[in-house]
NUMI-408634 format. One line per field, with one value per residue (C-alpha): residue in one letter; x, y negated, z negated. Coordinates in nm, 4 decimals. Layout:
# NUMI-408634
residu <- (A; ...)
x <- (X; ...)
y <- (Y; ...)
z <- (Z; ...)
//
This chain:
# NUMI-408634
residu <- (M; T; Q; P; D; Q; A; L; L; A; R; I; N; A; D; V; A; A; M; S; S; Y; L; G; R; V; H; A; D; L; Y; E; L; N; R; V; V; A; L; R; H; A; E; T; S; Y; A; P; P; A; T; A; W; A; P; P; A; A; Q; P; P; A; T; Q; P; T; A; A; P; Q; P; F; S; P; P; P; G; Q; P; V; V; V; P; P; A; P; P; A; P; A; I; A; A; P; V; K; P; R; S; D; N; W; I; G; K; V; L; A; V; A; G; V; A; V; T; L; V; G; V; V; L; L; L; V; L; A; A; Q; A; G; I; L; R; P; E; I; R; V; G; M; G; A; L; L; A; A; G; L; V; G; V; A; F; R; L; N; S; R; P; G; G; R; V; G; A; I; A; L; A; A; T; G; I; A; A; A; Y; I; D; I; I; A; V; T; T; I; Y; E; W; V; S; G; A; V; G; L; V; L; A; A; V; V; A; G; G; G; L; V; L; A; R; R; W; N; S; E; H; L; A; L; L; V; L; V; P; L; L; G; L; G; P; I; V; V; G; G; I; T; L; L; L; V; G; F; M; I; A; L; S; A; A; T; L; P; V; Q; V; G; K; D; W; L; A; M; H; G; A; R; M; A; V; S; T; L; P; V; L; I; A; L; V; A; V; D; P; A; S; N; R; I; G; W; L; A; A; A; C; G; I; A; A; L; L; A; L; L; S; A; L; V; L; L; P; Y; S; G; Q; P; V; A; V; A; L; L; S; A; A; G; T; L; P; V; L; A; A; S; V; A; V; G; R; I; T; S; A; V; M; A; A; T; M; A; A; V; L; L; A; M; A; L; I; G; N; R; L; T; K; D; S; T; A; V; A; A; V; W; S; A; T; A; A; V; A; L; L; I; A; I; T; V; A; F; D; G; D; V; A; G; P; L; L; L; A; V; S; A; V; V; A; V; A; G; R; R; S; A; V; A; R; W; A; A; V; G; F; G; V; V; G; G; L; H; Y; L; V; S; A; S; P; D; H; L; V; S; A; T; E; V; P; V; S; S; A; V; S; T; L; I; A; S; L; L; A; V; A; S; A; A; A; V; T; W; S; W; V; G; R; K; G; S; D; R; D; V; A; G; V; M; W; A; C; A; A; I; V; G; M; Y; A; I; T; M; F; T; V; T; A; G; V; L; I; G; G; E; E; A; G; F; F; S; G; H; M; A; A; T; I; C; W; I; A; L; A; A; L; V; F; R; Y; A; V; T; V; P; R; A; K; R; S; L; P; I; A; A; G; L; T; V; V; V; A; A; M; A; K; L; F; L; F; D; L; G; T; L; G; G; I; F; R; V; V; V; F; I; V; V; G; L; A; L; L; G; M; G; A; G; Y; A; R; M; L; S; Q; Q; D; E; R; E; Q; L; E; D; H; Q; Q; T; V)
x <- (0.0000; 0.1416; 0.1895; -0.1031; -0.3361; -0.2274; -0.2897; -0.6381; -0.7201; -0.5996; -0.8263; -1.1252; -1.0554; -1.0295; -1.3630; -1.5330; -1.3916; -1.5150; -1.8678; -1.8656; -1.7584; -2.0373; -2.2983; -2.1849; -2.2076; -2.5619; -2.6635; -2.5305; -2.7125; -3.0413; -3.0042; -2.9355; -3.2373; -3.4610; -3.3463; -3.4076; -3.7577; -3.8451; -3.7322; -3.9301; -4.2415; -4.2042; -4.1791; -4.4951; -4.7088; -4.9708; -4.8285; -5.0841; -5.1126; -4.8406; -5.0825; -5.2176; -5.0702; -4.8754; -4.7534; -4.3865; -4.2652; -4.1754; -3.8064; -3.6863; -3.5323; -3.1684; -2.9657; -2.6330; -2.3580; -2.2244; -1.8650; -1.7828; -1.7083; -1.3453; -1.2216; -1.1543; -0.8560; -0.8597; -0.5549; -0.3058; -0.4088; -0.7801; -1.0255; -1.2440; -1.6081; -1.8452; -2.2108; -2.4451; -2.6407; -3.0145; -3.2332; -3.3729; -3.7403; -3.9731; -4.0925; -4.4579; -4.5311; -4.6736; -5.0434; -5.0980; -5.3508; -5.6563; -5.5989; -5.8332; -5.7026; -6.0435; -6.1768; -5.9312; -6.0245; -6.3968; -6.3411; -6.1179; -6.3841; -6.6461; -6.4156; -6.3614; -6.7358; -6.8105; -6.5248; -6.6309; -6.9878; -6.8488; -6.6552; -6.9687; -7.1617; -6.8883; -6.8818; -7.2452; -7.4816; -7.2786; -7.2996; -7.6785; -7.7065; -7.4655; -7.2226; -6.8687; -6.7382; -6.6772; -6.3038; -6.2957; -6.4935; -6.2694; -5.9569; -6.0710; -6.1434; -5.7976; -5.6313; -5.8264; -5.7183; -5.3531; -5.3660; -5.5104; -5.2406; -4.9722; -5.1006; -5.1093; -4.7386; -4.6607; -4.8808; -4.7397; -4.3900; -4.5124; -4.5633; -4.9162; -5.0142; -5.0468; -5.4250; -5.4920; -5.2427; -5.4104; -5.7534; -5.6379; -5.4598; -5.7663; -5.9868; -5.7569; -5.7494; -6.1278; -6.1643; -5.9405; -6.1643; -6.4729; -6.2964; -6.2227; -6.5897; -6.6925; -6.4429; -6.5487; -6.9250; -7.0624; -6.8630; -6.7494; -6.4169; -6.2320; -6.3320; -6.3849; -6.0446; -5.8658; -6.0664; -5.9584; -5.5949; -5.6280; -5.7881; -5.5043; -5.2474; -5.4239; -5.4594; -5.0949; -4.9760; -5.2021; -5.0846; -4.7186; -4.7899; -4.9663; -4.6646; -4.4289; -4.6341; -4.6953; -5.0697; -5.3090; -5.6041; -5.4859; -5.4328; -5.7904; -5.9251; -5.7412; -5.8388; -6.1949; -6.3547; -6.2547; -6.5208; -6.7842; -6.5925; -6.5147; -6.8716; -6.9604; -6.6636; -6.7255; -7.1043; -7.1484; -6.9716; -6.7866; -6.4947; -6.2808; -6.3655; -6.2979; -5.9551; -5.8735; -5.9695; -5.7616; -5.4645; -5.5033; -5.5129; -5.1970; -5.0189; -5.0941; -4.9466; -4.5899; -4.7252; -4.8321; -4.5148; -4.3539; -4.6642; -4.9086; -5.2104; -5.4958; -5.7693; -5.5696; -5.5464; -5.9220; -5.9792; -5.7518; -5.9419; -6.2721; -6.1434; -6.0385; -6.3290; -6.6546; -6.6560; -6.5838; -6.8663; -7.1107; -6.9982; -7.0584; -7.4196; -7.4844; -7.3121; -7.5071; -7.4119; -7.4271; -7.1824; -6.8492; -6.6716; -6.7227; -6.3678; -6.2238; -6.4411; -6.3181; -5.9604; -6.0442; -6.1792; -5.8600; -5.6337; -5.8291; -5.7973; -5.4286; -5.3679; -5.5416; -5.3244; -5.0065; -5.0900; -5.1221; -4.7819; -4.6202; -4.7931; -4.8082; -4.4438; -4.5084; -4.8536; -4.9317; -5.2747; -5.1989; -5.5344; -5.7237; -5.4968; -5.5583; -5.9362; -5.9397; -5.7254; -5.9591; -6.2481; -6.0515; -6.0866; -6.4663; -6.4642; -6.3259; -6.5683; -6.8612; -6.7377; -6.9904; -7.2660; -7.1619; -6.8606; -6.8881; -6.8890; -6.5576; -6.3724; -6.5058; -6.4464; -6.0850; -6.0270; -6.1745; -5.9742; -5.6520; -5.7143; -5.7825; -5.4442; -5.2668; -5.4370; -5.3482; -4.9835; -4.9944; -5.1393; -4.8539; -4.5858; -4.7709; -4.5097; -4.2585; -4.4783; -4.5933; -4.5640; -4.9287; -4.8970; -5.1542; -5.4490; -5.3434; -5.3077; -5.6587; -5.7937; -5.6176; -5.7329; -6.0958; -6.0937; -5.9314; -6.2038; -6.4763; -6.3048; -6.2727; -6.6371; -6.7467; -6.5204; -6.6688; -7.0331; -6.9936; -6.8010; -7.0086; -7.3721; -7.5220; -7.4463; -7.0737; -7.0530; -7.2058; -6.9562; -6.6653; -6.7546; -6.7961; -6.4558; -6.2974; -6.4656; -6.3128; -5.9658; -5.9682; -6.0916; -5.8078; -5.5301; -5.6222; -5.7454; -5.5129; -5.6540; -5.9890; -6.0323; -5.9756; -6.2252; -6.4905; -6.4103; -6.4602; -6.7984; -6.8918; -6.7902; -6.9757; -7.2961; -7.3051; -7.2108; -7.4791; -7.7414; -7.6438; -7.6550; -8.0065; -8.1293; -8.0278; -8.0855; -8.4002; -8.5768; -8.8563; -8.6260; -8.6202; -8.9989; -9.0969; -8.9009; -8.7766; -8.5737; -8.3192; -8.0724; -7.7518; -7.5387; -7.7487; -7.7442; -7.3648; -7.3346; -7.5624; -7.3579; -7.0308; -7.1811; -7.3238; -6.9806; -6.8221; -7.0969; -7.0055; -6.6368; -6.7036; -6.9235; -6.6708; -6.3687; -6.5302; -6.6498; -6.3093; -6.1314; -6.3474; -6.3660; -5.9988; -5.8669; -5.7461; -6.0014; -6.3076; -6.6212; -6.7372; -7.1043; -7.0506; -6.8487; -7.1372; -7.3813; -7.1466; -7.0937; -7.4713; -7.5179; -7.2432; -7.4158; -7.7468; -7.5742; -7.3964; -7.7107; -7.9009; -7.6131; -7.5760; -7.9469; -7.9432; -7.6440; -7.8002; -8.1424; -7.9953; -7.7643; -8.0520; -8.2782; -7.9947; -7.9150; -8.2438; -8.5109; -8.7734; -8.9429; -8.6884; -8.4009; -8.5870; -8.6656; -8.3161; -8.1697; -8.3697; -8.2882; -7.9177; -7.9533; -8.1009; -7.8262; -7.5647; -7.7109; -7.6715; -7.3167; -7.2412; -7.3672; -7.1455; -6.8406; -6.9233; -6.9527; -6.6265; -6.4610; -6.6181; -6.4482; -6.1035; -6.1232; -6.0762; -6.3752; -6.3839; -6.4258; -6.6647; -6.9963; -6.9967; -6.9420; -7.1823; -7.4521; -7.3835; -7.4043; -7.7295; -7.8735; -7.7881; -7.9432; -8.2634; -8.2768; -8.2240; -8.4989; -8.7352; -8.6711; -8.7114; -9.0549; -9.1950; -9.0846; -8.9376; -9.2141; -9.4871; -9.3018; -9.0794; -9.2440; -9.1761; -8.8284; -8.6789; -8.8770; -8.7775; -8.4086; -8.3813; -8.5446; -8.3298; -8.0041; -8.0729; -8.1789; -7.8656; -7.6504; -7.8003; -7.7435; -7.3844; -7.3274; -7.4654; -7.2589; -6.9451; -6.9635; -7.0092; -6.7132; -6.4810; -6.5841; -6.5032; -6.1627; -6.0860; -6.1839; -5.9712; -5.6763; -5.7147; -5.7364; -5.4220; -5.2336; -5.3482; -5.2362; -4.8940; -4.8467; -4.9461; -4.6993)
y <- (0.0000; -0.3312; -0.6238; -0.8366; -0.5399; -0.5074; -0.8795; -0.8563; -0.5538; -0.7342; -1.0303; -0.8015; -0.6239; -0.9599; -1.0743; -0.7498; -0.7809; -1.1376; -1.0430; -0.7525; -0.9870; -1.2352; -0.9554; -0.8246; -1.1669; -1.2156; -0.8743; -0.9601; -1.2964; -1.1306; -0.8748; -1.1453; -1.3488; -1.0397; -0.9819; -1.3441; -1.3449; -1.0185; -1.1568; -1.4792; -1.2830; -1.0655; -1.3690; -1.5350; -1.2187; -1.1185; -0.9196; -0.6723; -0.6258; -0.4229; -0.1466; -0.0821; 0.1919; 0.0811; 0.3084; 0.3232; 0.0593; 0.1826; 0.1813; 0.0117; 0.2431; 0.2959; 0.1000; 0.1814; -0.0070; -0.2745; -0.3518; -0.7025; -0.9122; -0.9711; -1.3111; -1.3348; -1.5069; -1.5575; -1.4695; -1.7415; -1.9743; -1.8906; -2.1681; -2.1153; -2.0868; -2.2293; -2.1341; -2.4335; -2.5274; -2.4545; -2.7618; -2.9276; -2.8607; -3.1470; -3.3413; -3.4376; -3.8057; -3.8741; -3.9543; -4.3058; -4.2997; -4.5206; -4.8579; -4.9784; -5.3338; -5.4576; -5.3990; -5.6502; -5.9019; -5.8654; -5.9075; -6.2088; -6.3768; -6.3105; -6.4582; -6.7701; -6.8238; -6.7707; -6.9948; -7.2791; -7.2507; -7.2829; -7.5965; -7.7504; -7.6669; -7.8275; -8.1524; -8.1987; -8.0126; -8.0895; -8.4572; -8.4337; -8.2551; -8.4903; -8.2111; -8.3405; -8.6755; -8.7476; -8.7810; -8.4368; -8.2811; -8.4296; -8.3432; -7.9847; -7.9566; -8.0884; -7.8547; -7.5606; -7.6466; -7.6826; -7.3639; -7.1619; -7.2839; -7.2095; -6.8548; -6.8149; -6.9009; -6.6445; -6.3754; -6.4236; -6.3244; -5.9847; -5.6767; -5.6570; -5.9953; -6.1850; -6.1443; -6.2597; -6.5448; -6.6830; -6.6561; -6.8302; -7.1062; -7.1676; -7.1767; -7.4243; -7.6542; -7.6364; -7.7173; -8.0193; -8.1309; -8.1012; -8.3010; -8.5749; -8.5803; -8.6239; -8.9039; -9.0885; -9.0385; -8.9208; -9.1354; -9.3987; -9.4509; -9.5068; -9.6308; -9.4129; -9.5089; -9.3982; -9.0772; -9.0028; -9.0623; -8.8211; -8.5645; -8.6114; -8.5475; -8.2270; -8.1155; -8.1918; -7.9873; -7.6984; -7.6992; -7.7061; -7.4092; -7.2296; -7.2787; -7.1625; -6.8475; -6.8128; -6.7823; -6.9204; -6.8226; -7.0492; -7.3335; -7.2943; -7.2860; -7.6110; -7.7977; -7.6840; -7.7995; -8.1556; -8.1582; -8.1343; -8.3185; -8.6344; -8.7569; -8.6866; -8.8830; -9.1964; -9.1661; -9.0904; -9.1048; -9.4358; -9.5849; -9.5192; -9.1502; -9.1326; -9.2883; -9.0629; -8.7475; -8.8423; -8.9273; -8.5991; -8.4013; -8.5777; -8.5260; -8.1534; -8.0974; -8.0410; -7.7701; -7.5716; -7.6182; -7.2812; -7.0903; -6.9092; -7.0227; -7.0521; -7.0885; -7.3619; -7.5501; -7.5208; -7.6515; -7.9484; -8.0304; -8.0097; -8.2384; -8.5077; -8.4689; -8.4009; -8.7184; -8.9334; -8.7738; -8.8233; -9.1837; -9.2462; -9.1348; -9.3048; -9.6413; -9.9535; -10.0670; -10.4276; -10.3615; -10.5420; -10.2116; -10.0728; -10.1705; -9.9774; -9.6786; -9.6896; -9.6883; -9.3902; -9.2024; -9.2661; -9.1688; -8.8472; -8.7441; -8.8384; -8.6359; -8.3339; -8.3464; -8.4087; -8.1124; -7.8941; -8.0017; -7.9287; -7.5965; -7.4293; -7.3089; -7.1153; -6.9783; -6.6254; -6.7401; -7.0484; -7.0540; -7.0659; -7.3452; -7.5381; -7.4925; -7.6122; -7.9113; -7.9895; -7.9815; -8.2323; -8.4860; -8.4953; -8.8324; -9.0010; -8.8176; -8.9230; -9.2753; -9.4347; -9.3486; -9.6447; -9.8095; -10.0525; -9.9276; -10.0748; -9.9644; -9.6096; -9.5782; -9.6952; -9.4512; -9.1619; -9.2483; -9.2757; -8.9398; -8.7863; -8.9110; -8.7748; -8.4360; -8.4168; -8.4861; -8.2128; -7.9715; -8.0463; -7.9792; -7.6920; -7.4347; -7.6021; -7.5716; -7.2123; -6.8723; -6.8586; -7.1856; -7.1090; -7.0624; -7.3550; -7.5785; -7.4720; -7.5888; -7.9249; -7.9673; -7.8903; -8.1310; -8.3993; -8.3543; -8.3958; -8.7059; -8.8617; -8.7848; -8.9525; -9.2505; -9.3122; -9.2651; -9.4851; -9.7660; -9.8053; -9.8153; -9.5727; -9.7853; -9.7685; -9.4453; -9.2364; -9.3273; -9.3147; -8.9667; -8.8412; -8.9831; -8.8158; -8.4898; -8.4982; -8.5878; -8.3208; -8.0567; -8.1277; -8.1829; -7.8925; -7.6373; -7.3705; -7.4087; -7.2614; -7.5264; -7.8047; -7.6512; -7.6261; -7.9804; -8.0964; -7.9234; -8.0938; -8.4372; -8.3770; -8.2662; -8.5588; -8.8015; -8.6500; -8.7028; -9.0682; -9.0882; -8.9426; -9.2004; -9.4889; -9.3041; -9.1064; -8.9144; -9.1745; -9.4123; -9.1692; -9.1397; -9.5048; -9.8198; -9.9630; -10.2793; -10.2740; -10.5365; -10.5752; -10.4453; -10.1299; -10.0825; -10.1132; -9.8666; -9.6226; -9.6514; -9.5832; -9.3025; -9.1382; -9.1165; -8.9941; -8.7338; -8.5860; -8.5899; -8.4342; -8.1547; -8.0688; -8.0833; -7.8763; -7.6119; -7.5979; -7.5563; -7.2559; -7.0947; -7.1435; -6.9425; -6.5851; -6.3078; -6.5254; -6.3486; -6.4408; -6.4217; -6.6529; -6.8807; -6.8986; -6.9919; -7.2597; -7.4100; -7.4093; -7.6014; -7.8434; -7.8930; -7.9738; -8.2289; -8.3773; -8.4061; -8.5746; -8.8152; -8.8988; -8.9678; -9.1844; -9.3748; -9.4492; -9.5412; -9.7640; -9.9324; -9.9797; -10.1368; -10.3544; -10.4817; -10.4719; -10.5057; -10.2671; -10.1722; -10.1846; -10.0950; -9.7962; -9.6586; -9.7153; -9.5520; -9.2329; -9.2313; -9.2565; -8.9827; -8.7355; -8.8111; -8.7665; -8.4271; -8.3174; -8.4574; -8.2577; -7.9412; -8.0171; -8.0467; -7.7140; -7.5428; -7.7051; -7.5549; -7.2143; -7.2012; -7.2463; -6.9534; -6.5842; -6.3803; -6.1843; -6.5046; -6.6829; -6.5675; -6.7984; -7.1316; -7.0285; -6.9556; -7.2903; -7.4785; -7.3127; -7.3947; -7.7612; -7.7623; -7.6037; -7.8601; -8.1441; -8.0130; -7.9748; -8.3354; -8.4517; -8.2952; -8.3006; -8.6444; -8.8571; -8.7805; -8.8967; -9.1718; -9.3492; -9.5831; -9.7383; -9.7359; -9.5565; -9.2408; -9.2467; -9.3031; -9.0316; -8.7687; -8.8574; -8.8699; -8.5462; -8.3699; -8.4777; -8.3821; -8.0341; -7.9905; -8.0997; -7.8772; -7.5735; -7.6213; -7.7236; -7.4471; -7.1777; -7.3084; -7.3474; -7.0094; -6.8411; -7.0079; -6.9116; -6.5478; -6.5291; -6.6751; -6.4194; -6.1315; -6.2551; -6.2770; -5.9261; -5.7909; -5.9552; -5.8129; -5.4666; -5.4829)
z <- (0.0000; 0.0979; -0.1315; 0.0148; -0.0351; -0.3972; -0.4557; -0.3052; -0.5198; -0.8316; -0.7593; -0.7071; -1.0378; -1.2130; -1.0694; -1.1719; -1.5224; -1.5483; -1.4421; -1.6901; -1.9672; -1.8872; -1.8737; -2.2087; -2.3621; -2.2292; -2.3644; -2.7105; -2.7115; -2.6151; -2.8931; -3.1509; -3.0296; -3.0584; -3.4158; -3.5194; -3.3682; -3.5448; -3.8813; -3.8335; -3.7415; -4.0487; -4.2770; -4.1363; -4.1073; -4.3679; -4.6607; -4.8212; -5.2034; -5.3699; -5.4841; -5.1360; -4.9331; -4.6293; -4.3588; -4.3066; -4.0740; -3.7356; -3.6793; -3.3727; -3.1197; -3.1587; -2.9187; -2.7827; -2.9563; -2.7400; -2.7400; -2.8435; -2.5395; -2.4824; -2.3931; -2.0259; -1.8868; -1.5130; -1.3155; -1.2565; -0.9763; -1.0074; -1.1188; -1.4224; -1.3124; -1.5766; -1.5300; -1.5039; -1.8136; -1.7990; -1.7421; -2.0516; -2.1093; -2.0167; -2.3183; -2.3013; -2.3498; -2.6921; -2.6921; -2.8200; -3.0985; -3.0672; -3.2247; -3.4943; -3.4704; -3.3562; -3.7065; -3.8452; -3.5765; -3.6489; -4.0211; -3.9582; -3.7437; -4.0081; -4.2708; -4.0627; -4.0262; -4.3957; -4.5074; -4.2820; -4.4110; -4.7606; -4.6665; -4.5171; -4.8326; -5.0388; -4.8418; -4.7347; -4.9600; -5.2683; -5.1790; -5.1472; -5.4809; -5.6562; -5.7478; -5.8118; -5.7021; -5.3310; -5.3932; -5.5519; -5.2672; -4.9985; -5.1939; -5.2435; -4.8705; -4.7839; -5.0347; -4.8962; -4.5404; -4.6408; -4.8455; -4.5589; -4.3207; -4.5807; -4.6337; -4.2551; -4.2384; -4.5055; -4.3498; -3.9992; -4.1178; -4.2334; -4.0131; -3.8731; -4.0099; -3.6815; -3.6445; -3.9956; -3.9663; -3.6544; -3.8172; -4.1350; -3.9448; -3.7255; -4.0363; -4.2059; -3.9042; -3.8676; -4.2383; -4.1876; -3.8970; -4.1163; -4.3859; -4.1322; -4.0275; -4.3895; -4.4491; -4.1322; -4.0995; -4.4341; -4.6769; -4.4202; -4.5926; -4.2638; -3.9180; -3.6130; -3.4697; -3.7853; -3.7882; -3.4312; -3.5273; -3.8181; -3.5886; -3.3389; -3.6121; -3.7140; -3.3518; -3.2749; -3.5709; -3.4754; -3.1137; -3.2157; -3.4401; -3.1525; -2.9253; -3.1984; -3.2507; -2.8748; -2.9361; -2.6753; -2.8928; -3.1722; -2.9245; -2.8005; -3.1556; -3.2210; -2.9034; -2.8228; -3.1527; -3.0677; -2.7922; -3.0633; -3.3353; -3.1384; -3.0762; -3.4398; -3.5710; -3.3600; -3.3445; -2.9731; -2.6391; -2.6517; -2.4639; -2.7705; -2.7578; -2.3827; -2.4252; -2.7181; -2.5289; -2.2249; -2.4447; -2.6320; -2.3064; -2.1875; -2.5203; -2.5193; -2.1724; -2.3048; -2.5339; -2.2278; -2.0205; -1.9562; -2.0712; -1.8449; -2.0485; -1.8006; -2.0643; -2.2333; -1.9043; -1.8603; -2.2129; -2.1450; -1.8256; -2.0155; -2.2920; -2.0452; -1.7983; -1.9820; -2.1981; -1.8907; -1.6919; -1.9790; -2.0136; -1.6418; -1.6813; -2.0146; -1.9599; -1.8735; -1.5185; -1.6378; -1.9187; -1.9240; -1.9851; -1.6342; -1.5415; -1.8337; -1.7455; -1.3842; -1.5138; -1.7331; -1.4293; -1.2354; -1.5256; -1.5883; -1.2213; -1.2109; -1.5268; -1.3703; -1.0573; -1.2581; -1.4814; -1.1728; -1.0424; -1.3783; -1.4522; -1.1100; -1.1111; -1.4354; -1.3555; -1.2486; -1.1272; -0.9163; -0.7378; -1.0680; -1.1927; -0.8703; -0.8986; -1.2608; -1.1666; -0.8773; -1.1257; -1.3332; -1.0500; -1.0838; -1.2651; -0.9518; -0.7240; -0.9446; -1.0218; -0.7868; -1.0357; -1.2513; -1.0864; -0.7939; -0.4355; -0.3295; -0.6415; -0.6364; -0.2610; -0.2920; -0.5774; -0.3796; -0.0668; -0.2674; -0.4287; -0.0865; 0.0359; -0.2724; -0.2384; 0.1297; 0.0435; -0.2203; 0.0349; 0.2749; 0.0111; -0.1529; -0.0484; -0.2799; -0.5861; -0.6076; -0.4427; -0.3300; -0.1427; 0.1285; -0.1077; -0.3265; -0.0204; 0.0844; -0.2527; -0.2221; 0.1394; 0.0583; -0.2372; -0.0200; 0.2425; -0.0212; -0.1604; 0.1856; 0.2632; -0.0609; 0.0047; 0.3495; 0.2492; -0.0584; 0.1100; 0.4278; 0.5315; 0.7808; 1.0900; 1.0106; 0.8140; 1.0932; 1.3683; 1.1250; 1.0023; 1.3589; 1.4493; 1.1460; 1.2442; 1.5918; 1.4616; 1.1897; 1.4355; 1.6781; 1.4228; 1.1951; 1.4481; 1.3014; 0.9502; 0.8498; 0.5806; 0.8356; 1.0766; 0.8072; 0.6968; 1.0548; 1.0593; 0.7326; 0.8535; 1.1798; 1.0083; 0.7650; 1.0424; 1.2660; 0.9968; 0.9677; 1.3478; 1.3618; 1.1102; 1.3367; 1.6651; 1.6024; 1.8821; 1.8751; 2.0601; 2.3547; 2.3810; 2.3658; 2.4330; 2.1050; 2.0780; 1.7941; 1.6666; 1.8592; 1.5709; 1.5421; 1.9202; 1.9336; 1.6446; 1.8288; 2.1490; 1.9680; 1.7613; 2.0751; 2.2365; 1.9118; 1.8704; 2.2086; 2.1150; 1.7734; 1.9118; 2.1820; 1.9469; 1.6716; 1.9187; 2.0867; 1.7525; 1.6610; 2.0044; 2.0867; 1.7929; 1.8357; 1.7954; 1.8546; 1.9763; 2.3274; 2.2317; 1.9360; 2.1605; 2.4049; 2.1285; 1.9983; 2.3419; 2.3941; 2.0676; 2.1704; 2.5063; 2.3346; 2.1101; 2.4113; 2.6221; 2.3375; 2.2709; 2.6425; 2.6733; 2.3619; 2.4967; 2.8360; 2.6962; 2.4227; 2.6735; 2.9181; 2.6551; 2.5289; 2.8806; 3.0738; 2.8084; 2.6778; 3.0055; 3.2882; 3.0595; 2.9177; 3.2638; 3.3947; 3.0893; 3.1388; 3.5074; 3.4263; 3.1626; 3.4127; 3.6625; 3.3869; 3.3029; 3.6645; 3.6693; 3.3539; 3.5214; 3.8230; 3.5958; 3.4326; 3.7722; 3.8797; 3.5746; 3.6450; 3.9841; 3.8306; 3.5867; 3.6812; 3.7881; 3.4579; 3.2534; 3.4872; 3.3448; 3.0407; 3.2250; 3.5017; 3.2458; 3.0751; 3.4056; 3.5019; 3.1586; 3.2004; 3.5503; 3.4176; 3.1361; 3.3841; 3.6141; 3.3181; 3.2130; 3.5710; 3.6242; 3.2716; 3.1560; 3.4330; 3.6827; 3.4454; 3.2572; 3.5041; 3.7434; 4.0809; 4.2212; 3.9175; 3.9904; 4.3568; 4.2850; 4.0247; 4.2467; 4.5487; 4.3528; 4.1669; 4.4869; 4.6756; 4.3794; 4.3675; 4.7420; 4.7123; 4.4092; 4.5907; 4.9039; 4.7256; 4.4663; 4.7324; 4.9357; 4.6364; 4.4963; 4.8268; 4.8431; 4.4839; 4.5421; 4.8589; 4.6674; 4.3887; 4.6372; 4.8131; 4.4843; 4.3864; 4.7263; 4.6944; 4.3460; 4.4711; 4.7608)
//
């Protein structure tokens, strides 16, 4: 046997010996595990009484003695193979026991209610019954409030004491509020202004404590009671209360910086908005405080927008913050209830400009910039609409709103909010237009003042522009339905035909008088309708055959409407030369349209076939 064969045989023997050693070790471990399990079972099994007979225990079968495993040393140059460790058994996740923390919260709320009832009994009913002196009652209320807050501090530092600490602190602050009410209104020891200052000190301390404990609930319990406390302290909704509430809302803004406290933001908006709105309704328009109230409206709206700019970067719900801030601008939107037209209109227009600027830079403020910008844009549109309708009468407001509708439709055609805003401006402007240009003016000759006639002429042209621009902005977007587009173009055509007729009749009456001008205006309107149909057919020739059905249908509809007006109205209303001219002009126009459309359609079809043939070749 050669030397390489001997080396190979030695390695095989070594491998066999190693496997035998491992098998022996496993056998010994299994035997030891079997013995331990048997002993454990014997210890935990039921042992009968000593006097009872027990059969002899069965002996386990004899096993062959196993030689103790010998340590294995691999041959030189061979690596030591270590068997992989078995995977660790999966540990089941512990089941979280049901929390009974709600019991503590319910008991804490009940304790707050009972304690506050006791404070009221101490300060009010005791005063009616003559129990104790007023100084003692007020002092006991103040000591109770301070003691509750002190115990809340002590309880908050202990494990599980947060719920009770918040409840005690809220109870103490509420007790301090009730004490302030008693000092100001029941005993009249201090004036309303001093009472508001004391309430502000209590509220400021409570809000600082809420931020320190990171508790939005405590902040709400501190701030919300002031909505009911303030009017009681000063005896109603006064300018002093309005100023105090706005100042309090501004002073509490730093407490919320860096915190995603949506409810707190809503409470702040309510504190600064609700008293102003009530004051706008309750104030006497002849009062000399209207200027101060207008300033309060502007400051409240400015505070709402500033709060949004400060809080949006930290908010996880930016749309909700934007909506609450938009609600905070209601005092400016409703200022015209008590404030003068010019002042309220300027305020609304200024706010519209600010909101539009915020919408344009919305992507720098928050992650959900599109939705937030939509909120600002919609609020800006409402503010601009209010500004125009408040500042101007119908003769000016109507044309201006129609012009804004056309501009917004063209400039914001890619934005759904802008398109809807254009529709809103167009509808409101159209209503103003119908008031000054009612259908009665088309049935009978009506002479109107020159200013109203000029307004009607301008509004008629702007109505056509608005209807066309709004329809184009909706129809031109991607994914628009052709059937819906047809309906919208039909509505735009109806608006255009009415506005054209109103324009020609108003211009005729303004220039030629009630009789001749009225007839000439209707004659011109019928001819304009036919000209409009000709333009639609001219457009139909330029589009491909697959898209030609919609403009053809629109052109035929306009022709049918023109023929109906010609035979149902013009034939019986117009007289003399006007009737003759309108029939001749319309007839010649229809002949020209028929011949020209057929020729142009044939040329267009031949051109398309030639282009298709060239592309095929």
